[in-house]
DOVO-887004 format. One record per residue (C-alpha): residue in one letter; z, x, y. Coordinates in pm, 1 decimal, decimal comma. Layout:
BEGIN
(atom "A" (Z X Y)),
...
! end
This chain:
BEGIN
(atom "X" (-2347,1 -3066,8 -5786,2)),
(atom "X" (-1997,3 -2813,2 -5706,6)),
(atom "X" (-2016,8 -2664,0 -5373,8)),
(atom "X" (-2021,1 -2301,1 -5310,5)),
(atom "X" (-1709,9 -2188,8 -5120,9)),
(atom "X" (-1848,5 -1803,6 -5137,9)),
(atom "X" (-1805,4 -1570,8 -4899,2)),
(atom "X" (-1801,3 -1238,4 -4770,5)),
(atom "X" (-1393,9 -1181,5 -4696,3)),
(atom "X" (-1188,4 -886,3 -4580,7)),
(atom "X" (-845,9 -779,1 -4384,3)),
(atom "X" (-801,4 -607,2 -4051,0)),
(atom "X" (-906,7 -278,6 -4195,8)),
(atom "X" (-1253,2 -433,9 -4305,0)),
(atom "X" (-1224,6 -230,4 -4607,3)),
(atom "X" (-1289,6 -307,2 -4846,4)),
(atom "X" (-1521,0 -609,8 -4814,6)),
(atom "X" (-1565,9 -864,4 -5129,7)),
(atom "X" (-1800,4 -1144,4 -5158,4)),
(atom "X" (-1543,8 -1420,2 -5320,5)),
(atom "X" (-1494,3 -1781,6 -5328,5)),
(atom "X" (-1212,3 -1877,9 -5059,2)),
(atom "X" (-1084,5 -2253,1 -4973,2)),
(atom "X" (-849,0 -2396,1 -4748,6)),
(atom "X" (-687,6 -2708,2 -4728,2)),
(atom "X" (-395,5 -2913,8 -4559,7)),
(atom "X" (-286,2 -3155,5 -4849,1)),
(atom "X" (-56,1 -3064,7 -5127,6)),
(atom "X" (-227,3 -3278,9 -5351,5)),
(atom "X" (-576,5 -3081,1 -5278,3)),
(atom "X" (-388,3 -2760,6 -5288,2)),
(atom "X" (-286,0 -2847,6 -5616,6)),
(atom "X" (-583,9 -2923,1 -5797,0)),
(atom "X" (-742,8 -2600,9 -5626,1)),
(atom "X" (-452,2 -2427,5 -5871,0)),
(atom "X" (-465,5 -2646,5 -6142,2)),
(atom "X" (-930,0 -2586,6 -6162,8)),
(atom "X" (-890,9 -2226,3 -6089,2)),
(atom "X" (-795,8 -1938,6 -6362,0)),
(atom "X" (-730,0 -1661,8 -6034,9)),
(atom "X" (-588,1 -1724,7 -5744,5)),
(atom "X" (-474,9 -1522,2 -5427,1)),
(atom "X" (-311,2 -1694,2 -5133,9)),
(atom "X" (-408,2 -1547,0 -4790,3)),
(atom "X" (-274,7 -1616,4 -4459,3)),
(atom "X" (-441,3 -1447,3 -4144,9)),
(atom "X" (-568,4 -1163,1 -4281,3)),
(atom "X" (-415,0 -953,9 -4089,8)),
(atom "X" (-281,5 -719,4 -4334,9)),
(atom "X" (-480,1 -351,6 -4377,9)),
(atom "X" (-505,3 -374,1 -4756,2)),
(atom "X" (-692,6 -558,7 -5027,4)),
(atom "X" (-347,2 -781,3 -5134,5)),
(atom "X" (-466,4 -1123,0 -5019,9)),
(atom "X" (-861,0 -1039,9 -5180,1)),
(atom "X" (-904,7 -1193,8 -5543,0)),
(atom "X" (-1124,5 -1393,3 -5741,6)),
(atom "X" (-1057,5 -1709,6 -5565,2)),
(atom "X" (-894,8 -1729,1 -5251,8)),
(atom "X" (-673,7 -2006,9 -5095,0)),
(atom "X" (-644,2 -1933,9 -4739,7)),
(atom "X" (-327,1 -2116,5 -4552,9)),
(atom "X" (-477,2 -2146,1 -4215,7)),
(atom "X" (-487,3 -2523,0 -4233,4)),
(atom "X" (-114,1 -2528,3 -4282,2)),
(atom "X" (-63,3 -2480,3 -3946,2)),
(atom "X" (211,1 -2791,2 -3853,8)),
(atom "X" (594,2 -2746,2 -3765,7)),
(atom "X" (842,2 -2951,3 -3972,2)),
(atom "X" (1112,9 -2887,5 -3755,6)),
(atom "X" (1323,9 -2674,1 -3456,8)),
(atom "X" (1682,7 -2732,4 -3459,5)),
(atom "X" (1756,2 -2598,1 -3146,4)),
(atom "X" (2139,6 -2639,0 -3159,1)),
(atom "X" (2149,4 -2371,7 -3406,7)),
(atom "X" (1786,2 -2150,7 -3358,2)),
(atom "X" (1643,3 -2256,5 -3714,3)),
(atom "X" (1250,3 -2326,2 -3778,8)),
(atom "X" (1105,1 -2515,0 -4051,2)),
(atom "X" (725,9 -2487,6 -4021,8)),
(atom "X" (411,5 -2482,2 -4299,2)),
(atom "X" (339,0 -2125,6 -4419,6)),
(atom "X" (22,2 -2071,9 -4235,3)),
(atom "X" (162,0 -2090,8 -3896,5)),
(atom "X" (135,3 -1797,4 -3728,7)),
(atom "X" (469,6 -1578,4 -3558,8)),
(atom "X" (262,3 -1620,4 -3214,9)),
(atom "X" (309,3 -1988,4 -3257,3)),
(atom "X" (692,2 -1942,6 -3335,1)),
(atom "X" (742,1 -1719,1 -3010,3)),
(atom "X" (531,2 -1973,2 -2804,3)),
(atom "X" (731,9 -2225,8 -2850,9)),
(atom "X" (1070,1 -2032,4 -2922,5)),
(atom "X" (1135,9 -1811,5 -2629,3)),
(atom "X" (1102,4 -2026,4 -2381,8)),
(atom "X" (1443,9 -2211,5 -2529,9)),
(atom "X" (1591,1 -1878,1 -2568,0)),
(atom "X" (1521,5 -1755,2 -2908,3)),
(atom "X" (1325,2 -1485,3 -3075,8)),
(atom "X" (1238,5 -1358,7 -3424,2)),
(atom "X" (1514,4 -1138,8 -3646,4)),
(atom "X" (1264,5 -923,2 -3747,4)),
(atom "X" (882,7 -906,3 -3682,6)),
(atom "X" (605,1 -624,5 -3714,6)),
(atom "X" (393,1 -478,6 -3502,6)),
(atom "X" (159,3 -838,8 -3478,2)),
(atom "X" (235,7 -1122,0 -3428,7)),
(atom "X" (-96,7 -1283,9 -3560,1)),
(atom "X" (37,6 -1274,1 -3939,0)),
(atom "X" (175,1 -1609,2 -4109,5)),
(atom "X" (511,8 -1703,0 -4189,7)),
(atom "X" (387,5 -1711,3 -4561,2)),
(atom "X" (243,4 -1342,1 -4563,9)),
(atom "X" (588,5 -1238,5 -4358,9)),
(atom "X" (749,2 -1357,7 -4658,0)),
(atom "X" (530,0 -1234,1 -4907,0)),
(atom "X" (518,2 -882,0 -4759,1)),
(atom "X" (935,2 -925,2 -4659,9)),
(atom "X" (791,9 -787,0 -4348,1)),
(atom "X" (1027,8 -506,5 -4144,9)),
(atom "X" (1008,8 -430,7 -3814,4)),
(atom "X" (1161,8 -147,9 -3520,0)),
(atom "X" (1526,2 -285,7 -3617,9)),
(atom "X" (1539,5 -255,7 -3982,7)),
(atom "X" (1846,1 4,4 -3976,7)),
(atom "X" (2001,3 -257,7 -3772,5)),
(atom "X" (1920,7 -590,5 -3914,6)),
(atom "X" (1722,8 -553,4 -4206,1)),
(atom "X" (1388,6 -757,0 -4318,5)),
(atom "X" (1286,7 -1081,5 -4282,8)),
(atom "X" (1429,1 -1201,7 -4599,6)),
(atom "X" (1752,9 -1147,7 -4451,0)),
(atom "X" (1695,5 -1466,4 -4230,4)),
(atom "X" (1528,0 -1670,0 -4450,2)),
(atom "X" (1708,3 -2023,0 -4576,8)),
(atom "X" (1459,2 -2168,3 -4825,1)),
(atom "X" (1080,6 -2226,7 -4890,1)),
(atom "X" (860,3 -2416,5 -5130,1)),
(atom "X" (642,0 -2281,3 -5392,0)),
(atom "X" (365,2 -2410,2 -5608,8)),
(atom "X" (375,0 -2291,8 -5933,3)),
(atom "X" (80,7 -2231,6 -6143,5)),
(atom "X" (113,3 -2560,1 -6300,5)),
(atom "X" (98,3 -2725,7 -5978,6)),
(atom "X" (463,4 -2809,3 -5924,6)),
(atom "X" (625,8 -2775,7 -5602,5)),
(atom "X" (1006,1 -2586,9 -5614,0)),
(atom "X" (1237,5 -2539,9 -5380,9)),
(atom "X" (1363,3 -2159,1 -5354,1)),
(atom "X" (1659,0 -2039,7 -5210,7)),
(atom "X" (1969,5 -1815,2 -5257,7)),
(atom "X" (2128,2 -2100,5 -5463,6)),
(atom "X" (1814,4 -2288,1 -5626,8)),
(atom "X" (1585,9 -2126,5 -5840,5)),
(atom "X" (1714,2 -1757,2 -5705,7)),
(atom "X" (1488,4 -1606,8 -5953,0)),
(atom "X" (1212,1 -1769,6 -5815,8)),
(atom "X" (1316,7 -1691,4 -5429,5)),
(atom "X" (1374,2 -1293,7 -5487,4)),
(atom "X" (1032,3 -1268,1 -5672,8)),
(atom "X" (812,7 -1416,2 -5405,2)),
(atom "X" (1020,1 -1224,4 -5156,0)),
(atom "X" (819,3 -908,0 -5139,7)),
(atom "X" (602,1 -1024,2 -5424,1)),
(atom "X" (252,1 -1021,1 -5297,2)),
(atom "X" (155,0 -1345,9 -5349,7)),
(atom "X" (218,7 -1335,3 -5722,3)),
(atom "X" (440,9 -1598,3 -5803,8)),
(atom "X" (277,6 -1891,8 -5638,7)),
(atom "X" (160,3 -2057,0 -5304,8)),
(atom "X" (429,2 -2119,0 -5055,9)),
(atom "X" (378,7 -2406,5 -4880,0)),
(atom "X" (642,3 -2426,3 -4573,7)),
(atom "X" (978,9 -2196,5 -4514,3)),
(atom "X" (1300,4 -2271,2 -4302,4)),
(atom "X" (1450,1 -1963,1 -4146,7)),
(atom "X" (1686,1 -1879,7 -3868,3)),
(atom "X" (1590,3 -1739,4 -3540,5)),
(atom "X" (1824,3 -1490,5 -3284,6)),
(atom "X" (1952,5 -1597,0 -2960,5)),
(atom "X" (1821,0 -1407,3 -2651,9)),
(atom "X" (1853,5 -1432,6 -2274,5)),
(atom "X" (1550,8 -1298,0 -2158,8)),
(atom "X" (1154,3 -1214,1 -2258,1)),
(atom "X" (1237,3 -869,5 -2133,6)),
(atom "X" (1294,8 -573,2 -2352,1)),
(atom "X" (1558,5 -280,0 -2220,3)),
(atom "X" (1378,0 52,0 -2309,4)),
(atom "X" (1435,0 386,9 -2306,4)),
(atom "X" (1110,2 645,5 -2393,2)),
(atom "X" (1254,5 1013,6 -2430,9)),
(atom "X" (1021,4 1296,3 -2551,0)),
(atom "X" (1056,6 1490,1 -2823,4)),
(atom "X" (948,1 1863,9 -2855,8)),
(atom "X" (930,0 1842,8 -3267,8)),
(atom "X" (1057,1 1710,6 -3594,5)),
(atom "X" (1392,7 1859,9 -3536,3)),
(atom "X" (1409,4 1678,8 -3178,0)),
(atom "X" (1304,2 1325,3 -3355,2)),
(atom "X" (1506,6 1357,8 -3620,3)),
(atom "X" (1834,4 1434,9 -3366,8)),
(atom "X" (1759,9 1164,7 -3167,3)),
(atom "X" (1710,4 886,3 -3401,6)),
(atom "X" (2013,3 994,2 -3558,5)),
(atom "X" (2151,2 938,6 -3174,7)),
(atom "X" (2020,5 604,1 -3170,3)),
(atom "X" (2153,5 436,2 -3445,7)),
(atom "X" (2368,3 211,6 -3248,1)),
(atom "X" (2040,6 116,1 -3071,2)),
(atom "X" (1892,1 -253,9 -3223,0)),
(atom "X" (1495,0 -147,8 -3205,4)),
(atom "X" (1366,7 203,3 -3261,2)),
(atom "X" (1027,8 368,6 -3315,7)),
(atom "X" (861,3 686,8 -3273,1)),
(atom "X" (481,6 753,4 -3156,6)),
(atom "X" (427,8 1103,6 -3320,2)),
(atom "X" (139,2 1314,1 -3244,4)),
(atom "X" (11,1 1374,0 -3630,2)),
(atom "X" (-245,6 1709,5 -3557,4)),
(atom "X" (31,6 1930,8 -3429,9)),
(atom "X" (95,7 2249,6 -3615,2)),
(atom "X" (373,2 2526,3 -3604,7)),
(atom "X" (661,6 2500,7 -3390,2)),
(atom "X" (531,9 2178,2 -3202,3)),
(atom "X" (479,8 1952,8 -3555,7)),
(atom "X" (634,2 1619,3 -3513,8)),
(atom "X" (555,9 1638,8 -3133,0)),
(atom "X" (644,2 1280,3 -3055,0)),
(atom "X" (786,0 1000,6 -2771,1)),
(atom "X" (1110,7 792,7 -2919,9)),
(atom "X" (1128,8 407,9 -2781,2)),
(atom "X" (1446,0 244,4 -2833,0)),
(atom "X" (1500,6 -121,6 -2683,1)),
(atom "X" (1724,2 -383,7 -2664,7)),
(atom "X" (1660,5 -776,4 -2522,2)),
(atom "X" (1765,5 -748,0 -2169,1)),
(atom "X" (2057,8 -972,8 -2038,6)),
(atom "X" (1953,1 -1192,4 -1755,4)),
(atom "X" (2165,3 -1028,5 -1515,6)),
(atom "X" (2057,8 -658,0 -1575,9)),
(atom "X" (1694,2 -774,5 -1472,8)),
(atom "X" (1568,4 -662,4 -1167,7)),
(atom "X" (1538,0 -999,9 -915,8)),
(atom "X" (1185,9 -1062,3 -945,5)),
(atom "X" (1189,3 -1077,7 -1336,4)),
(atom "X" (1543,7 -1244,5 -1308,1)),
(atom "X" (1412,4 -1575,4 -1141,8)),
(atom "X" (1218,0 -1692,1 -1476,9)),
(atom "X" (1377,9 -1481,3 -1781,7)),
(atom "X" (1252,1 -1631,2 -2047,4)),
(atom "X" (870,0 -1679,2 -1911,8)),
(atom "X" (561,6 -1433,6 -1935,1)),
(atom "X" (316,3 -1430,1 -1688,4)),
(atom "X" (-44,7 -1500,4 -1851,4)),
(atom "X" (-225,4 -1137,3 -1897,8)),
(atom "X" (-603,7 -1075,7 -1912,1)),
(atom "X" (-706,2 -960,9 -2281,7)),
(atom "X" (-1009,2 -746,8 -2283,4)),
(atom "X" (-1196,3 -758,5 -2620,7)),
(atom "X" (-1352,5 -505,4 -2806,6)),
(atom "X" (-1745,4 -641,0 -2882,0)),
(atom "X" (-1889,1 -430,6 -3075,0)),
(atom "X" (-1846,7 -234,4 -3348,3)),
(atom "X" (-1756,5 126,3 -3239,3)),
(atom "X" (-2076,9 402,3 -3392,4)),
(atom "X" (-1909,2 618,0 -3636,6)),
(atom "X" (-1954,5 984,8 -3452,4)),
(atom "X" (-1710,0 840,8 -3169,2)),
(atom "X" (-1369,6 836,7 -3379,4)),
(atom "X" (-1353,7 1245,4 -3515,2)),
(atom "X" (-1127,5 1524,9 -3449,3)),
(atom "X" (-1152,8 1607,6 -3123,8)),
(atom "X" (-1127,3 1281,1 -3022,9)),
(atom "X" (-808,4 1193,8 -3197,1)),
(atom "X" (-674,7 1563,7 -3045,5)),
(atom "X" (-790,1 1445,4 -2710,4)),
(atom "X" (-564,4 1086,1 -2724,3)),
(atom "X" (-281,6 1211,7 -2868,0)),
(atom "X" (-275,0 1495,2 -2607,8)),
(atom "X" (-305,9 1254,5 -2314,6)),
(atom "X" (-77,7 1016,8 -2456,3)),
(atom "X" (226,2 1237,2 -2486,1)),
(atom "X" (138,9 1381,0 -2120,6)),
(atom "X" (111,1 1036,6 -1971,6)),
(atom "X" (545,8 1017,6 -1966,8)),
(atom "X" (588,1 1349,7 -1719,7)),
(atom "X" (942,0 1276,9 -1693,0)),
(atom "X" (1146,5 1351,8 -2031,1)),
(atom "X" (1290,2 1073,3 -2023,7)),
(atom "X" (1214,6 688,5 -1865,4)),
(atom "X" (1431,1 395,8 -1823,2)),
(atom "X" (1275,3 54,8 -1775,5)),
(atom "X" (1248,2 -306,0 -1840,0)),
(atom "X" (914,1 -421,2 -2016,3)),
(atom "X" (798,6 -736,1 -2159,7)),
(atom "X" (867,3 -852,5 -2556,1)),
(atom "X" (480,0 -841,0 -2598,6)),
(atom "X" (444,8 -506,3 -2478,5)),
(atom "X" (717,4 -343,5 -2675,8)),
(atom "X" (671,7 -528,4 -2974,2)),
(atom "X" (310,7 -577,1 -2977,4)),
(atom "X" (124,2 -329,2 -2802,0)),
(atom "X" (-213,8 -323,4 -3021,3)),
(atom "X" (-213,6 -752,0 -2992,1)),
(atom "X" (-276,8 -693,5 -2588,6)),
(atom "X" (-697,3 -583,5 -2709,7)),
(atom "X" (-889,0 -813,4 -2906,7)),
(atom "X" (-1060,4 -695,9 -3221,5)),
(atom "X" (-970,0 -375,8 -3170,3)),
(atom "X" (-1022,5 -266,8 -3512,0)),
(atom "X" (-1374,2 -250,3 -3433,0)),
(atom "X" (-1276,4 39,8 -3266,7)),
(atom "X" (-1313,3 183,6 -3609,5)),
(atom "X" (-1674,1 124,9 -3703,7)),
(atom "X" (-1818,5 -80,9 -3962,5)),
(atom "X" (-1694,0 112,4 -4240,7)),
(atom "X" (-1344,2 14,0 -4132,6)),
(atom "X" (-991,7 172,0 -4180,1)),
(atom "X" (-714,8 191,0 -4358,8)),
(atom "X" (-348,7 228,6 -4292,2)),
(atom "X" (-135,1 438,2 -4485,1)),
(atom "X" (280,8 372,9 -4509,3)),
(atom "X" (495,1 564,9 -4668,6)),
(atom "X" (904,0 599,1 -4673,1)),
(atom "X" (1087,7 891,1 -4766,5)),
(atom "X" (1444,2 919,2 -4872,5)),
(atom "X" (1663,8 959,8 -4580,5)),
(atom "X" (1822,5 1285,0 -4770,6)),
(atom "X" (1495,3 1416,9 -4798,0)),
(atom "X" (1307,4 1295,9 -4479,8)),
(atom "X" (1287,1 1602,1 -4276,4)),
(atom "X" (1117,9 1781,8 -4509,9)),
(atom "X" (924,7 1525,3 -4675,3)),
(atom "X" (796,0 1448,8 -4330,1)),
(atom "X" (678,0 1764,9 -4239,5)),
(atom "X" (492,1 1841,1 -4560,5)),
(atom "X" (280,4 1474,3 -4509,2)),
(atom "X" (238,7 1599,9 -4111,0)),
(atom "X" (125,9 1918,5 -4222,4)),
(atom "X" (-139,4 1848,8 -4512,8)),
(atom "X" (-234,8 1551,8 -4257,2)),
(atom "X" (-337,3 1824,0 -3978,3)),
(atom "X" (-472,3 2054,5 -4243,8)),
(atom "X" (-713,3 1775,5 -4343,0)),
(atom "X" (-864,1 1671,4 -4012,2)),
(atom "X" (-813,6 1329,5 -4073,4)),
(atom "X" (-630,7 1269,0 -3773,9)),
(atom "X" (-430,0 931,2 -3687,9)),
(atom "X" (-474,6 747,2 -3336,1)),
(atom "X" (-173,2 553,4 -3470,3)),
(atom "X" (129,9 723,4 -3606,9)),
(atom "X" (421,9 558,4 -3601,9)),
(atom "X" (781,8 689,9 -3734,1)),
(atom "X" (1091,1 461,0 -3792,2)),
(atom "X" (1396,2 448,8 -3942,9)),
(atom "X" (1489,1 266,4 -4227,2)),
(atom "X" (1839,3 140,4 -4327,4)),
(atom "X" (2024,1 66,5 -4640,9)),
(atom "X" (1777,3 -135,7 -4892,5)),
(atom "X" (1895,3 -504,5 -5001,3)),
(atom "X" (1944,1 -451,7 -5365,7)),
(atom "X" (1854,0 -833,4 -5458,0)),
(atom "X" (1546,8 -780,5 -5259,7)),
(atom "X" (1369,3 -572,7 -5528,9)),
(atom "X" (1039,8 -585,8 -5459,7)),
(atom "X" (1079,7 -537,8 -5118,9)),
(atom "X" (931,1 -160,8 -4987,1)),
(atom "X" (1213,0 -29,4 -4751,1)),
(atom "X" (1494,1 212,0 -4880,8)),
(atom "X" (1694,1 400,7 -4646,9)),
(atom "X" (1494,5 662,7 -4509,5)),
(atom "X" (1206,8 705,9 -4259,1)),
(atom "X" (888,6 587,5 -4266,5)),
(atom "X" (573,1 680,7 -4124,6)),
(atom "X" (230,0 440,8 -4077,2)),
(atom "X" (-86,6 610,1 -4002,5)),
(atom "X" (-409,7 523,3 -3940,4)),
(atom "X" (-738,3 725,8 -4079,1)),
(atom "X" (-1092,2 605,0 -4051,8)),
(atom "X" (-1290,3 534,0 -4358,8)),
(atom "X" (-1469,0 825,0 -4465,7)),
(atom "X" (-1576,2 1050,3 -4760,6)),
(atom "X" (-1282,4 1272,5 -4714,4)),
(atom "X" (-1037,4 1016,9 -4703,3)),
(atom "X" (-948,4 966,1 -5083,0)),
(atom "X" (-842,6 1326,7 -5141,3)),
(atom "X" (-612,9 1315,8 -4830,6)),
(atom "X" (-478,9 996,9 -4972,2)),
(atom "X" (-422,1 1133,0 -5319,4)),
(atom "X" (-248,7 1448,4 -5160,0)),
(atom "X" (-19,6 1187,9 -4924,0)),
(atom "X" (54,1 1015,4 -5281,0)),
(atom "X" (201,6 1351,0 -5447,1)),
(atom "X" (395,4 1408,0 -5155,1)),
(atom "X" (567,8 1096,0 -5157,7)),
(atom "X" (612,6 1087,0 -5534,1)),
(atom "X" (715,5 1455,3 -5485,5)),
(atom "X" (1015,0 1323,1 -5267,8)),
(atom "X" (1071,8 979,1 -5437,1)),
(atom "X" (947,4 785,4 -5194,6)),
(atom "X" (703,2 448,3 -5207,1)),
(atom "X" (409,1 323,1 -5023,8)),
(atom "X" (421,3 -11,4 -4835,7)),
(atom "X" (190,5 -234,9 -5084,0)),
(atom "X" (60,2 -463,8 -4776,5)),
(atom "X" (-109,6 -192,8 -4642,5)),
(atom "X" (-244,2 -39,3 -4936,6)),
(atom "X" (-584,8 -0,9 -5046,0)),
(atom "X" (-654,6 321,8 -5172,2)),
(atom "X" (-339,6 490,9 -5343,9)),
(atom "X" (-280,4 578,0 -5703,5)),
(atom "X" (-128,7 313,7 -5921,6)),
(atom "X" (230,7 507,9 -6052,4)),
(atom "X" (366,0 486,1 -5689,0)),
(atom "X" (340,3 73,3 -5746,2)),
(atom "X" (449,3 51,9 -6068,0)),
(atom "X" (707,6 -231,8 -5984,6)),
(atom "X" (460,2 -490,3 -5911,6)),
(atom "X" (436,2 -515,8 -6264,5)),
(atom "X" (739,9 -664,6 -6305,9)),
(atom "X" (619,8 -1019,7 -6159,7)),
(atom "X" (254,7 -1011,9 -6261,8)),
(atom "X" (156,2 -1399,7 -6338,9)),
(atom "X" (-138,7 -1452,4 -6492,4)),
(atom "X" (-210,5 -1704,6 -6259,2)),
(atom "X" (-220,5 -1561,3 -5919,6)),
(atom "X" (-378,2 -1189,7 -5897,0)),
(atom "X" (-507,1 -979,6 -5617,7)),
(atom "X" (-734,9 -716,0 -5618,3)),
(atom "X" (-486,9 -469,4 -5565,2)),
(atom "X" (-280,1 -610,9 -5855,5)),
(atom "X" (-570,0 -545,6 -6085,1)),
(atom "X" (-660,1 -245,5 -5931,8)),
(atom "X" (-278,4 -115,7 -6035,1)),
(atom "X" (-254,5 -253,1 -6336,5)),
(atom "X" (-609,1 -145,7 -6488,0)),
(atom "X" (-493,3 191,3 -6389,6)),
(atom "X" (-227,4 188,9 -6559,8)),
(atom "X" (-362,1 69,9 -6903,8)),
! end
């Protein structure tokens, strides 16, 4: 009798929840058997994306593909299997004086997921997406063949897979570059902005900084719309650090990591509590500008400090909505987005504004285009679909786009480019939703 591998599966937002077949193997031979014996497959890393991208009829989990192959310490090049997490890489690379060129807001994603989403970070305007530093990867195609993809070899598959959301095959291994650092600390400046005009001016003035990001109060209206705090940073040199940190600049002290023990009741998150949180977050920085040194985990991964923080949104789950508005229309578009959110009453605890640099035309499936991107968390409720439809219309009006890695609810008209790489074997729920809605 064939074993039943069906189970309930969901991603970090706990929405949607599906009951599908999921398998994990560490043998390329067994992975090939899985591919050949199934009509529809999608690869899944650590399940830390927010949307429905890694959900499908048959899911292949890369969690067992978790081995390192080689670490060239002289040149800062690492090769590993696709299920290795960014946290695993940092654990061995930082003490050796290396860091990821590009990292998203969590270190608990897989290398394969980083490539399939072509993730970006706080430094896109300066250093681009993850794909800029990928040398090559091995891909299992629909017929079970394993091919090496790079800019020189199988280049069409290479660029189709970059940002391709898993629709070209299963990434098995990857080789990519790391950047040199002298310490595990960031020299940070935090600056308060009263409104959108001020925060956009600060972004313009900070373009020479490697890392820039702003927390934004999405419930403000009128003259205070866009009230925010800009954080900008650079990897600190050893000689810059205070004496207490410079003795062991590449090693961090172990921290206690609290855990959210249960799903919060639905009534805890509402317009009032979000408003109070936003007010407290803005007021906690008493000065206009603060300069300090913080460790890289605090700067890049503040939410990773709390285990299972997604449970705060309750059992119904949440979505993260992220869009980009082209730079020339950035201020006008963001103002309309923020006004729509404030009027809806669906506030977001975590609203993050970033600046994107120029788009790499070769990476045609990558999300970033030159402009401003806003990411927002919304608790799932009966009014949310209406808000998402309104936001989609604004994004379309200003020539923007949404981020497929976080999409689980948006209109298909904004994600047509997924059809460019449709593959009859590798299919996700997201892909089906988009194709069906367009047919």
